[in-house]
C-alpha positions as CSV (number, residue, x, y, z in Angstrom):
1,M,-5.3,5.5,30.7
2,D,-6.3,1.8,30.5
3,A,-4.4,-0.9,31.9
4,D,-2.0,-1.2,28.8
5,L,-1.2,2.5,29.1
6,R,-0.7,1.9,33.1
7,E,1.4,-0.9,32.6
8,L,3.4,0.9,29.8
9,A,3.3,4.4,31.8
10,R,5.4,2.2,34.8
11,E,7.6,0.6,32.7
12,F,9.1,4.3,31.5
13,L,8.4,5.4,34.6
14,T,11.4,2.5,36.3
15,F,13.7,3.6,32.7
16,V,13.4,7.9,33.3
17,Y,13.7,7.1,36.8
18,G,17.6,5.3,36.5
19,V,18.3,7.9,34.2
20,A,16.8,10.9,36.1
21,K,17.7,9.8,40.0
22,Q,14.5,12.0,40.9
23,P,11.1,11.5,42.0
24,L,8.2,11.6,38.5
25,I,5.0,11.0,38.1
26,V,2.8,10.1,35.4
27,C,-1.2,10.9,35.6
28,D,-4.0,10.3,33.7
29,D,-6.6,12.2,31.6
30,V,-8.0,13.5,34.8
31,G,-5.5,14.6,36.2
32,S,-4.8,11.3,39.2
33,I,-1.6,9.6,39.5
34,I,-1.0,6.9,38.3
35,E,2.2,5.9,38.8
36,A,4.9,7.5,40.5
37,V,8.3,6.5,42.4
38,D,5.9,7.2,45.7
39,R,4.0,5.1,45.8
40,R,1.7,6.3,48.8
41,R,0.7,8.8,45.9
42,I,-0.7,6.9,43.2
43,G,-4.5,7.3,43.3
44,T,-4.5,10.7,44.9
45,T,-4.7,13.6,42.1
46,H,-2.7,15.8,41.1
47,A,-3.4,19.6,41.0
48,A,-0.8,20.8,38.1
49,A,-1.9,18.1,35.9
50,Q,-5.5,19.0,36.3
51,R,-4.8,22.5,35.6
52,I,-2.9,21.1,32.3
53,L,-5.7,18.7,31.9
54,R,-8.5,21.4,31.5
55,G,-6.2,23.6,28.9
56,D,-5.5,26.1,31.6
57,A,-1.4,26.2,31.0
58,D,0.2,23.9,28.4
59,E,3.3,23.3,30.9
60,I,3.7,24.4,34.6
61,Y,6.3,25.2,36.7
62,V,5.4,24.1,40.7
63,T,7.8,26.4,43.1
64,E,9.2,25.0,46.4
65,A,6.9,27.9,47.4
66,E,3.6,27.3,46.1
67,A,4.1,23.7,47.2
68,A,4.5,24.2,50.6
69,L,0.8,25.9,50.3
70,D,-0.7,22.7,48.5
71,P,0.1,19.1,49.8
72,R,-1.1,17.8,46.9
73,M,2.2,19.5,45.0
74,K,5.5,19.2,45.1
75,P,7.8,21.5,43.0
76,G,8.8,20.2,40.0
77,V,7.8,20.3,36.2
78,N,4.2,18.8,34.6
79,V,3.7,18.7,31.4
80,P,1.5,16.6,29.2
81,I,1.4,13.5,27.5
82,I,-0.7,14.6,24.5
83,V,-1.3,11.3,22.1
84,D,-2.8,12.5,18.4
85,G,-3.8,16.1,19.3
86,K,-5.5,14.6,22.5
87,R,-3.7,15.4,26.1
88,V,-4.0,11.9,27.6
89,G,-1.9,12.7,31.2
90,T,0.8,15.0,31.6
91,F,4.2,14.2,33.1
92,G,6.1,15.6,36.3
93,L,9.7,15.5,37.3
94,T,10.6,16.7,40.5
95,G,13.8,19.4,40.6
96,P,14.7,22.4,39.9
97,K,13.4,23.8,36.0
98,E,16.5,23.9,34.1
99,V,17.5,20.8,34.6
100,S,14.0,18.7,35.3
101,Q,12.2,21.1,32.3
102,P,14.3,19.0,29.5
103,I,14.0,16.2,30.7
104,V,10.2,16.0,31.6
105,R,9.5,17.6,28.4
106,I,11.5,14.9,26.3
107,A,10.3,12.5,28.8
108,A,6.7,13.4,27.6
109,A,6.6,12.8,24.1
110,V,8.9,9.8,24.0
111,L,5.4,8.3,26.3
112,A,3.2,9.7,23.8
113,S,4.9,7.9,20.3
114,W,5.2,4.4,23.0
115,I,1.4,4.5,24.1
116,K,0.0,5.8,20.2
117,E,2.7,2.7,19.1
118,R,0.8,1.1,21.6
119,R,-2.5,1.9,20.6
120,A,-1.4,0.8,16.7
121,Q,0.0,-2.5,17.7
122,A,-3.9,-2.7,19.5
123,E,-5.9,-1.6,16.3
124,R,-3.9,-4.2,13.9
125,L,-4.7,-7.0,15.9
126,A,-8.1,-6.4,16.5
127,I,-8.6,-6.1,12.5
128,T,-6.2,-9.0,12.0
129,R,-9.2,-11.5,14.4
130,Q,-11.5,-10.1,12.3
131,L,-10.2,-10.6,9.5
132,A,-9.6,-14.2,10.6
133,A,-13.6,-14.6,11.9
134,G,-14.7,-13.6,8.6
135,V,-12.2,-15.7,6.5
136,A,-13.3,-18.9,8.5
137,H,-17.1,-17.3,8.1
138,G,-16.8,-16.6,4.4
139,I,-15.1,-19.8,2.9
140,N,-17.0,-22.2,5.5
141,N,-20.7,-20.9,4.1
142,P,-19.5,-21.7,0.7
143,L,-17.6,-24.7,0.8
144,A,-20.2,-26.3,3.1
145,F,-22.6,-26.4,0.2
146,V,-19.0,-27.2,-1.6
147,R,-18.4,-30.3,-0.2
148,S,-22.4,-30.9,-0.1
149,N,-22.6,-31.2,-4.2
150,V,-19.1,-33.8,-4.2
151,Q,-20.4,-36.2,-1.6
152,F,-24.1,-35.9,-3.6
153,L,-22.1,-36.3,-7.3
154,E,-19.9,-39.5,-5.9
155,E,-23.5,-41.0,-4.7
156,D,-24.7,-40.5,-7.8
157,A,-21.4,-41.9,-9.1
158,R,-22.3,-45.5,-7.5
159,E,-25.7,-45.3,-8.0
160,H,-26.8,-43.6,-11.2
161,T,-29.7,-41.9,-10.0
162,A,-29.9,-38.5,-10.5
163,S,-31.0,-36.7,-13.9
164,R,-28.9,-34.9,-16.6
165,D,-30.5,-31.5,-15.0
166,E,-29.8,-32.0,-11.7
167,L,-26.1,-32.7,-12.5
168,A,-25.7,-29.5,-14.0
169,E,-27.9,-27.4,-11.4
170,V,-25.1,-29.3,-9.0
171,Y,-22.4,-28.4,-10.9
172,R,-23.7,-24.7,-11.9
173,E,-23.5,-24.4,-8.2
174,T,-20.1,-26.1,-7.3
175,R,-18.9,-23.5,-10.2
176,G,-20.4,-20.3,-7.9
177,G,-18.8,-21.9,-4.6
178,L,-15.5,-22.2,-5.7
179,A,-16.0,-18.6,-8.0
180,R,-17.3,-17.2,-4.9
181,I,-14.1,-18.8,-3.0
182,S,-11.7,-17.1,-5.2
183,Q,-12.6,-14.1,-5.2
184,I,-13.0,-13.7,-1.1
185,V,-8.9,-15.2,-1.5
186,E,-8.4,-12.2,-4.1
187,S,-9.9,-9.5,-2.0
188,L,-8.1,-10.1,1.1
189,Q,-4.6,-9.6,-1.3
190,V,-5.2,-6.0,-1.6
191,F,-5.1,-6.2,2.4
192,A,-1.7,-8.4,2.3
193,S,0.1,-6.2,0.1
194,E,2.3,-2.7,1.1
195,A,-0.2,0.0,0.7
196,E,2.0,2.3,-1.1
197,P,0.6,6.0,-2.6
198,G,-0.8,5.4,-5.9
199,E,0.9,7.0,-8.7
200,G,-1.8,7.2,-11.5
201,R,-3.6,10.1,-12.7
202,C,-7.5,9.0,-14.7
203,N,-10.8,11.4,-16.2
204,V,-12.9,10.9,-14.0
205,R,-15.9,10.7,-16.6
206,Q,-14.1,8.2,-18.5
207,A,-14.2,6.6,-15.2
208,V,-17.6,7.6,-14.4
209,E,-18.4,5.4,-17.8
210,D,-16.3,2.8,-16.9
211,A,-18.1,2.1,-13.7
212,M,-21.8,2.6,-15.8
213,Q,-21.1,-0.1,-18.4
214,V,-20.0,-2.5,-15.5
215,A,-22.4,-1.8,-14.0
216,A,-24.8,-2.1,-16.4
217,A,-26.7,-5.9,-15.8
218,G,-26.8,-4.6,-11.7
219,L,-29.3,-1.6,-13.0
220,D,-31.0,-3.6,-16.3
221,G,-32.3,-1.2,-17.1
222,K,-35.0,-0.3,-14.2
223,V,-33.7,3.1,-13.9
224,K,-31.5,6.0,-15.1
225,V,-28.5,7.4,-14.0
226,E,-28.6,10.7,-13.5
227,V,-25.2,12.0,-15.0
228,S,-23.5,15.6,-13.8
229,I,-19.4,15.6,-14.3
230,T,-18.8,18.8,-14.1
231,R,-17.0,20.4,-17.3
232,G,-13.0,21.7,-16.9
233,L,-12.6,18.5,-14.6
234,P,-8.7,18.1,-13.7
235,E,-7.5,15.2,-13.7
236,A,-7.7,12.3,-11.1
237,G,-4.6,11.6,-8.7
238,I,-5.3,7.6,-9.0
239,D,-5.9,5.5,-11.2
240,R,-9.0,4.2,-13.2
241,R,-9.7,1.2,-12.3
242,P,-9.8,1.4,-9.4
243,L,-11.7,4.4,-9.0
244,A,-14.3,2.7,-12.2
245,E,-14.9,0.0,-9.6
246,A,-15.4,1.6,-6.0
247,L,-18.0,3.2,-8.4
248,R,-19.4,-0.2,-10.2
249,I,-19.1,-1.1,-6.5
250,L,-22.1,1.9,-5.9
251,L,-23.9,2.1,-8.4
252,V,-25.0,-1.7,-7.8
253,N,-26.2,-0.7,-4.2
254,A,-27.4,1.4,-5.3
255,A,-29.5,-0.4,-8.1
256,E,-30.3,-3.1,-4.6
257,A,-31.5,-0.3,-2.8
258,V,-34.0,1.6,-5.3
259,E,-35.4,-2.2,-6.1
260,E,-36.5,-2.2,-2.5
261,S,-38.6,0.6,-2.4
262,A,-39.6,1.2,-6.8
263,R,-42.9,0.5,-5.3
264,E,-43.0,3.4,-2.8
265,R,-42.0,6.2,-5.0
266,A,-39.9,6.5,-9.5
267,P,-36.8,4.5,-8.6
268,F,-33.1,7.6,-8.3
269,I,-29.8,7.2,-8.6
270,G,-27.8,9.8,-9.4
271,I,-23.1,10.9,-10.1
272,A,-21.8,14.6,-9.3
273,A,-18.4,15.4,-9.7
274,T,-17.6,18.5,-9.2
275,P,-14.4,20.5,-8.0
276,H,-13.7,20.3,-3.9
277,D,-11.0,21.2,-0.6
278,G,-8.2,21.8,-4.1
279,G,-9.6,17.6,-5.9
280,I,-12.4,16.0,-6.7
281,E,-15.2,15.4,-5.1
282,V,-18.0,12.0,-6.3
283,V,-21.4,11.5,-4.9
284,V,-23.3,8.5,-5.5
285,E,-26.7,8.6,-4.2
286,D,-29.8,7.4,-4.0
287,N,-33.8,7.2,-2.6
288,G,-34.0,3.8,-1.4
289,P,-34.3,3.5,2.1
290,G,-31.2,4.6,2.8
291,I,-29.0,2.7,5.9
292,P,-29.8,1.8,8.9
293,G,-28.6,3.3,11.5
294,P,-26.4,0.7,13.7
295,V,-25.5,-0.3,9.6
296,L,-23.3,3.3,9.1
297,A,-20.4,2.6,12.0
298,H,-20.1,-1.1,10.3
299,L,-19.8,0.2,6.2
300,F,-16.4,-0.4,5.6
301,E,-15.3,-3.2,7.5
302,P,-14.9,-6.1,5.7
303,F,-16.8,-9.2,6.1
304,F,-19.7,-6.5,6.9
305,T,-22.8,-7.6,5.3
306,T,-27.0,-6.9,5.2
307,K,-27.5,-9.6,2.6
308,G,-28.1,-13.1,2.3
309,P,-24.9,-15.0,3.0
310,R,-24.8,-16.0,-0.5
311,R,-25.0,-12.3,-2.2
312,G,-22.2,-10.6,-0.6
313,T,-19.0,-11.6,1.1
314,G,-19.0,-8.1,2.8
315,L,-15.7,-7.0,1.3
316,D,-16.8,-5.0,-1.6
317,L,-17.1,-1.5,0.3
318,A,-13.8,-2.3,2.2
319,V,-11.1,-3.2,-0.8
320,A,-13.0,0.1,-2.7
321,R,-12.0,2.0,0.7
322,E,-7.9,0.5,0.8
323,R,-7.8,0.9,-2.7
324,L,-9.1,4.7,-2.8
325,K,-6.7,4.9,0.5
326,R,-4.1,3.9,-1.3
327,S,-4.3,6.9,-3.7
328,G,-4.9,10.1,-0.7
329,S,-9.0,10.2,-2.0
330,T,-11.1,8.8,0.8
331,I,-15.1,7.4,1.1
332,E,-17.9,8.7,3.3
333,G,-21.5,6.5,3.8
334,H,-24.4,8.7,4.8
335,N,-28.6,8.9,4.9
336,R,-29.3,11.7,2.7
337,P,-32.0,14.4,4.9
338,E,-34.6,13.6,2.4
339,V,-33.9,9.9,1.6
340,G,-31.9,7.3,1.1
341,A,-28.3,7.2,0.6
342,R,-25.5,9.4,-0.4
343,F,-21.4,8.2,-0.9
344,V,-19.2,10.9,-1.0
345,L,-15.8,10.3,-2.2
346,W,-12.7,12.5,-2.0
347,L,-10.0,11.6,-5.0
348,P,-6.6,14.6,-5.1
349,A,-6.4,16.1,-7.9
350,A,-3.8,15.1,-10.5
351,P,-0.4,17.3,-10.7
352,S,-0.7,19.3,-13.6
């Protein structure tokens, strides 16, 4: 347990002791006592806790006779604190089994829920900080050259030294910068809106065709996308638009990737859709250079991008995953065993 969870354990210990009026202890994930009514025991190991954490038992009642043989143990009941299926510590309460057992079971469950909520709060805070930093960075870049262009136009309004071509270029850059800021704000609205489960349905083949049509400019006719969709594929339980948009993003990224390695091998981009695990699996892959190891862990983080400051916002994949998640869909990115990248989408089947 980290410092926050130690603090939480202390708060909880005080609360439960006020109810039970019995000595009790909390151990960390290696069986060391981190909180106890008897403060002298903090930092020592607890044999029953270690057995529970090893998985030797789900619950241990230490009798007075057993406690007399081991000075590290006290008579009472010890149970695991389980968070997301993992034993993160133990909770123990001294006293007769018929009294301490129901109390310690409830107390361990409540403490586990407190720990889970504390972790969720910490994750939400970390995401908020990350988004705030990303917004500042993402908007400041285009805002900088918009300001510079406005200053240029102000000077030219006084001196009239710029040519028509120069002015046209300045206006074009300024519109591009403002459009980029608008794109960032619109994408952030996805994260700000309520994440309610989707109720839509769509034909996967039609969503693929939509994506290819919109992405055609990025593909630029240089590479043919190989499409393989299983006949009789059920409809997906997701709106057509977010699925098509996610596929468009993946296609454009794949086109940019294969362009990098076009001199080494003939470019390849493929889309395949098959029934899988009660739903539909859609795979988008390419034979570009693949995804660098350090990048894999950050693929879907908002504002993370390896593109230049004027090419990518770092929001496309993050927004795509958020929209897919709202329908119960998932998306993962990997490297292909041979060469290139592979993105795997799993979509729930629409109710029949």
